[in-house]
Each structure stands twice: as C-alpha cells, then as structure tokens.
C-alpha positions as CSV (number, residue, x, y, z in Angstrom):
1,M,0.0,-0.2,0.0
2,K,2.7,2.5,0.7
3,K,4.4,1.7,-2.6
4,I,1.4,2.6,-4.0
5,F,0.7,5.8,-2.3
6,A,4.8,6.4,-3.5
7,L,3.6,6.1,-6.8
8,I,0.7,8.6,-6.8
9,A,2.8,11.2,-5.1
10,F,5.6,10.6,-7.3
11,C,3.4,11.3,-10.1
12,F,1.6,14.1,-8.9
13,V,5.0,15.9,-8.4
14,A,6.1,15.0,-11.8
15,N,3.0,16.6,-13.7
16,F,3.2,19.1,-11.3
17,A,6.7,20.0,-12.1
18,V,5.7,19.5,-15.9
19,A,2.9,22.2,-16.1
20,Q,5.1,24.4,-13.9
21,T,7.8,24.4,-16.6
22,E,5.2,24.4,-19.1
23,D,3.7,27.7,-18.0
24,E,7.5,29.2,-17.3
25,L,7.7,28.3,-21.0
26,K,5.0,30.3,-21.9
27,T,5.9,33.5,-20.2
28,T,9.3,33.4,-21.9
29,L,7.7,32.8,-24.8
30,K,5.4,35.8,-24.1
31,E,8.1,37.9,-23.3
32,K,10.3,37.2,-26.4
33,Q,7.1,37.9,-28.6
34,D,7.0,41.1,-27.1
35,S,10.5,41.8,-27.6
36,I,10.3,41.1,-31.1
37,A,7.2,43.2,-31.8
38,A,8.9,46.3,-30.2
39,I,11.9,45.7,-32.3
40,Q,9.7,45.4,-35.3
41,G,7.9,48.8,-34.2
42,R,11.5,50.8,-33.9
43,A,12.3,48.9,-37.6
44,D,8.9,50.2,-39.2
45,A,9.6,53.2,-37.7
46,I,13.0,54.0,-39.4
47,Q,11.7,52.4,-43.0
48,A,9.0,55.3,-42.5
49,Q,11.8,57.8,-42.0
50,I,13.8,56.2,-44.9
51,D,10.6,55.8,-47.3
52,A,10.2,59.9,-46.6
53,L,13.6,60.8,-47.7
54,P,13.8,62.5,-51.0
55,G,14.8,60.7,-54.2
56,W,13.2,57.6,-56.3
57,K,11.8,54.5,-54.6
58,T,11.5,51.8,-56.7
59,G,9.6,48.2,-56.0
60,A,7.3,45.7,-57.5
61,F,5.0,42.7,-56.2
62,G,2.5,40.3,-57.2
63,T,0.7,37.3,-57.3
64,I,1.1,33.7,-59.2
65,G,-1.9,31.6,-59.0
66,G,-3.1,28.5,-61.2
67,S,-4.0,24.7,-61.1
68,L,-3.6,21.8,-63.8
69,S,-5.7,19.1,-64.2
70,N,-6.0,15.9,-66.5
71,F,-8.9,12.8,-65.9
72,N,-9.1,9.7,-68.1
73,N,-12.0,7.6,-67.8
74,W,-12.9,9.1,-64.5
75,F,-16.8,7.8,-64.7
76,A,-18.2,10.0,-61.6
77,Q,-18.1,13.3,-63.7
78,G,-20.1,14.3,-66.7
79,T,-16.8,14.8,-68.6
80,P,-14.9,11.7,-67.4
81,N,-12.1,12.4,-69.9
82,N,-10.7,16.0,-69.6
83,S,-8.2,18.6,-69.2
84,S,-8.5,21.7,-67.5
85,G,-6.6,24.5,-65.7
86,N,-6.4,28.2,-64.8
87,I,-3.7,30.6,-64.3
88,G,-3.7,34.2,-62.7
89,I,-1.3,36.7,-62.9
90,T,-0.9,40.3,-61.0
91,G,2.0,42.5,-60.9
92,N,2.2,45.9,-59.6
93,A,5.6,47.9,-59.8
94,F,6.1,52.0,-58.8
95,A,8.4,54.6,-59.1
96,N,8.3,57.4,-57.1
97,L,10.4,60.8,-56.8
98,Q,10.1,62.3,-53.7
99,D,11.4,66.2,-53.0
100,D,11.0,68.4,-51.0
101,K,9.1,71.0,-53.5
102,F,7.5,68.2,-55.8
103,F,6.6,64.7,-55.8
104,W,6.4,62.2,-59.0
105,N,4.2,59.1,-58.5
106,N,4.2,56.3,-61.0
107,S,2.7,52.9,-61.2
108,L,1.7,49.8,-63.2
109,N,-1.0,47.5,-62.6
110,L,-1.5,44.1,-64.6
111,N,-3.7,41.2,-63.9
112,L,-3.7,38.4,-66.5
113,G,-5.6,35.5,-66.2
114,W,-6.2,32.0,-68.7
115,V,-8.7,28.9,-68.6
116,K,-8.6,26.1,-70.6
117,L,-11.5,23.0,-70.5
118,D,-10.8,20.7,-73.1
119,N,-13.6,18.0,-73.3
120,K,-11.5,14.6,-74.9
121,D,-14.5,13.1,-76.3
122,I,-15.3,15.9,-78.6
123,D,-13.6,18.0,-81.6
124,T,-15.5,21.0,-81.2
125,D,-14.2,22.7,-77.8
126,S,-10.9,24.1,-77.5
127,E,-7.6,23.0,-76.8
128,D,-6.3,26.1,-75.6
129,F,-5.9,28.2,-72.7
130,E,-8.3,31.0,-73.4
131,A,-7.5,34.8,-72.4
132,L,-10.1,35.2,-69.2
133,T,-9.0,38.2,-67.0
134,D,-7.1,41.0,-68.8
135,V,-6.1,44.4,-67.1
136,F,-3.4,47.0,-67.6
137,Q,-3.3,49.8,-66.0
138,L,-0.8,53.1,-66.0
139,T,-0.7,56.0,-63.7
140,S,1.4,59.4,-63.3
141,L,0.6,61.8,-60.8
142,Y,2.8,65.3,-60.3
143,G,2.2,67.4,-57.6
144,R,3.8,70.8,-56.3
145,R,3.6,70.7,-52.7
146,L,1.7,73.2,-50.8
147,S,2.6,72.0,-47.6
148,D,3.6,68.7,-46.1
149,K,-0.1,67.2,-46.8
150,F,-1.4,69.3,-49.7
151,A,0.3,69.9,-53.4
152,I,-1.5,70.9,-56.8
153,S,-1.5,68.5,-59.0
154,A,-1.6,67.0,-62.4
155,L,-2.9,63.2,-63.0
156,G,-2.7,61.0,-66.3
157,E,-4.3,57.4,-66.1
158,Y,-4.6,55.1,-69.1
159,R,-6.7,51.6,-68.7
160,T,-7.1,48.9,-71.2
161,T,-6.6,45.0,-72.3
162,L,-3.4,43.7,-73.3
163,L,-4.4,40.2,-74.5
164,N,-7.3,40.4,-76.4
165,N,-8.8,44.0,-78.1
166,F,-6.3,46.4,-77.3
167,N,-7.3,49.6,-76.5
168,D,-11.0,48.7,-77.5
169,P,-11.8,50.2,-75.1
170,G,-9.0,52.1,-73.6
171,Y,-9.3,54.8,-71.3
172,L,-7.3,57.7,-71.0
173,D,-8.0,60.4,-68.1
174,L,-5.9,63.8,-68.2
175,G,-7.0,66.2,-65.3
176,V,-5.8,68.8,-62.5
177,G,-6.5,69.5,-59.1
178,A,-5.4,68.9,-55.6
179,T,-3.3,66.2,-53.8
180,W,-4.0,65.4,-50.2
181,T,-1.5,62.7,-48.4
182,P,-2.8,62.5,-45.2
183,I,-0.2,59.9,-43.9
184,T,2.6,58.4,-44.7
185,N,2.0,56.1,-48.0
186,M,-1.5,57.3,-48.5
187,V,-2.5,59.4,-51.4
188,V,-5.9,60.8,-52.4
189,V,-6.4,62.9,-55.3
190,I,-9.4,64.9,-56.5
191,H,-9.1,66.5,-59.7
192,P,-12.5,68.4,-60.4
193,L,-11.2,69.4,-63.9
194,N,-10.5,66.0,-65.6
195,Y,-11.2,64.9,-69.2
196,N,-12.1,60.9,-69.7
197,F,-10.7,60.0,-73.2
198,V,-12.4,56.8,-74.4
199,F,-11.0,54.7,-77.6
200,A,-13.3,51.9,-79.0
201,D,-14.8,51.2,-82.3
202,N,-18.4,50.8,-81.0
203,D,-18.9,55.0,-80.6
204,S,-22.7,54.0,-80.3
205,V,-22.0,52.8,-76.5
206,F,-18.3,54.4,-75.3
207,E,-18.1,58.4,-75.2
208,S,-16.0,60.5,-73.9
209,S,-16.5,63.3,-71.2
210,L,-15.7,66.1,-69.1
211,G,-15.7,65.1,-65.2
212,A,-14.0,64.8,-62.0
213,K,-11.2,62.2,-61.0
214,I,-10.8,61.0,-57.4
215,V,-8.1,58.2,-56.7
216,A,-7.1,57.0,-53.1
217,D,-3.9,55.0,-52.7
218,Y,-2.6,53.5,-49.8
219,T,0.4,51.1,-49.3
220,R,1.7,49.7,-46.3
221,K,4.0,47.0,-45.3
222,I,4.3,45.3,-41.4
223,G,6.5,43.2,-41.2
224,A,5.8,39.8,-43.2
225,I,2.8,41.3,-44.0
226,G,2.1,43.5,-47.0
227,F,-1.1,45.3,-48.8
228,K,-2.0,47.7,-51.0
229,T,-5.5,49.5,-52.2
230,N,-6.1,51.3,-55.0
231,L,-9.7,53.2,-55.6
232,S,-10.1,54.9,-59.1
233,A,-13.4,57.0,-59.8
234,F,-14.7,59.0,-62.6
235,L,-17.6,60.9,-62.4
236,S,-19.1,62.2,-65.6
237,Y,-20.8,65.8,-65.7
238,E,-22.5,64.9,-68.5
239,T,-24.4,61.9,-67.3
240,S,-23.6,58.9,-64.6
241,D,-24.1,56.2,-67.5
242,L,-20.6,57.4,-68.5
243,S,-19.2,57.3,-65.3
244,N,-16.7,54.2,-63.8
245,W,-15.1,53.3,-60.8
246,T,-12.3,50.2,-60.2
247,W,-11.1,49.0,-56.8
248,V,-8.3,46.9,-56.5
249,N,-6.8,45.0,-53.0
250,N,-3.4,43.3,-52.9
251,F,-2.6,41.3,-49.8
252,S,0.6,39.3,-49.4
253,Y,2.6,37.3,-46.7
254,T,6.4,36.9,-47.0
255,L,7.5,33.6,-46.2
256,W,11.2,33.3,-47.5
257,K,13.1,35.8,-49.4
258,G,10.3,37.5,-50.9
259,I,8.5,34.7,-51.9
260,G,5.3,34.4,-50.0
261,V,1.5,33.5,-50.0
262,G,-1.0,36.3,-52.2
263,F,-4.3,37.1,-52.2
264,D,-5.6,40.1,-54.7
265,F,-9.6,41.0,-55.4
266,G,-10.7,43.2,-57.2
267,L,-14.3,45.2,-58.4
268,R,-15.4,47.6,-61.1
269,N,-18.2,49.1,-62.4
270,S,-18.5,50.7,-66.1
271,R,-22.7,51.0,-67.8
272,Q,-20.2,51.4,-71.2
273,E,-18.6,48.0,-71.1
274,A,-21.7,46.1,-69.9
275,A,-24.0,47.6,-72.5
276,N,-21.1,46.6,-75.0
277,F,-20.7,43.5,-73.9
278,Q,-24.5,42.7,-74.0
279,G,-25.2,44.6,-77.2
280,V,-27.8,46.9,-75.9
281,A,-28.0,50.4,-76.1
282,L,-26.4,52.2,-73.0
283,E,-29.6,53.0,-71.0
284,D,-30.7,49.3,-71.7
285,A,-27.5,47.8,-70.2
286,D,-28.2,45.8,-67.0
287,N,-24.7,47.4,-65.1
288,E,-23.8,44.2,-62.9
289,L,-21.1,44.8,-60.6
290,Q,-17.9,43.1,-62.0
291,S,-15.4,40.9,-59.8
292,F,-11.9,39.4,-59.7
293,Y,-10.0,37.4,-57.4
294,T,-6.5,35.3,-57.5
295,V,-5.1,33.4,-54.9
296,G,-1.4,31.6,-55.1
297,L,2.1,32.4,-54.7
298,S,3.2,36.1,-54.2
299,Y,6.5,37.6,-55.0
300,S,8.2,40.8,-54.0
301,F,11.5,42.6,-54.9
C-alpha cells in the first residue's frame, strides 16, 4: 500500500513540475514575442523615415496562382475525359520621386488570367488556354507641394486590355486639381477638372466626357505582411452612365526571401462596358458589378 501511495505522490509531483515548466516556458515565449514586436515597431519607424527621404523609390510585387488537372475515364463526373487548368498573374510596380518641393508617383498594375477546359471526347471545343482576365493600368501623378500634406497636381491614367482587343476600349484620364497626403504611404487625388478620353470601335456606347477624377491609394508593409488598396473613379458631368470606378486590393505574406502567399481581388462598375458586352443601348444595359480574385504564390523585390 505504501508503494502505491508513493507512486501516486511521485506522479502528482511529476505532473506539477511539468505544468510549472510549461507555464514558465509560455511566459518566456510571451516575453520574447513582445520583444520581437517592439523591435519590429522600431524597424518600421526607421523604414518610414527612409521612405520619406528625397529621391527615387522603386519596387514590385504580385501574385501567381493556377492549377492543372487531367482526367481519363473518370466516370463519376459528367466529362470523364478532360484536361483543364487556370493561370492567373497579377503584378504591381512603382517608381516614385520625392522632393521637398514636389513629388512624381508612377505605378503599373497588371492582371492577366487564362483558363482551359478541353473535353477529349469531342472535337468542337478548344484545346488552348483562353484569356479570361485582362487588365493593364498605367498611372502618373505629379504634384507641386503647398504644404506637407497638400499639393496642386496633374494626373494621367491609362487603362486597357493587352491579350484581347487592345485599346478597344481604352481609357485615358487627364486632369488637374489637388492631392492630399494625410499619412505616410496614403495618397488621395481630387481633380474636379478631368477629361476622360475613351477609345473604342463601338462609338454608339463608348463616349468621352468631362468630369471629376478621384483616386485613393494606400500601400503599407508591416513585417512580413504587405497590402495595397487603390480606388480610381471617374464621375462624368454629362451623365452617370459615362461614369466608372475600379477598386483593386492586393495582400501578401512573405515566407522566405520575397516569396510567400498572396491574395488579390478587385471590383469594377462601368455601364459602357456592360452595354458593349450585352450588345444593347447604354440606357438598357444591366450594369452588374464586375469582380475578380486571385490566390497563389506572391513575390516582391
């Protein structure tokens, strides 16, 4: 009986010691994590100072996502013999010049996607990858500083497709107004005098007009996490049917040497594009919200 009591006492003491050691280790881990967070905060503050220095700042990041599959005699599905795949690529590059008296920000946004579904049992479908997502946008903003947060500015923005129907449609915004930079890495453009040039073969739907241009862009990197959001809107003075807006968001988490995982999604609204696709008059278009997303490997340099 004494041996049993001794064994129970030993097990109790051993479990207590293990629990105590685990609690001590968790406390130590929390202290180390707090130290890492403090160090990262100081590093981010130094990086913000570097970003604010005069001169050129350049960089690029993006996401690559895709999948490939092949089935032979897989009778559980409606198309037992097929090969399919999808590939998506997004890219963002920037070259910004900062000076005490002016700034010049330039950016490139690219979003390309292909999809394929080949039914091997029929000969009428395509065996090739077909372009699905196709966005090309180039922006240049020049500002003359009035203060640390305000500037008079001029903006040029061009958007079209590359894989199909290049410059049909194509949009070119040229305008002047003011730019507000309330915090580091955030730019808000308000240009009440802007002309939206539209290039397209279907001139019964697409029409150029005078209006206001609003752009809001915010880019931030916190440790291994980076994100960028950009809203670009044109508000036509002639009619709201000629207005459009695009909101694109990019997220990434770096795992190793600039490589990680990324997620991109975007929303767009354009009655002119809806009417052109549906083959109807502008006022008869079903102007549904456009959207896309891409998940995959991310890269930055």
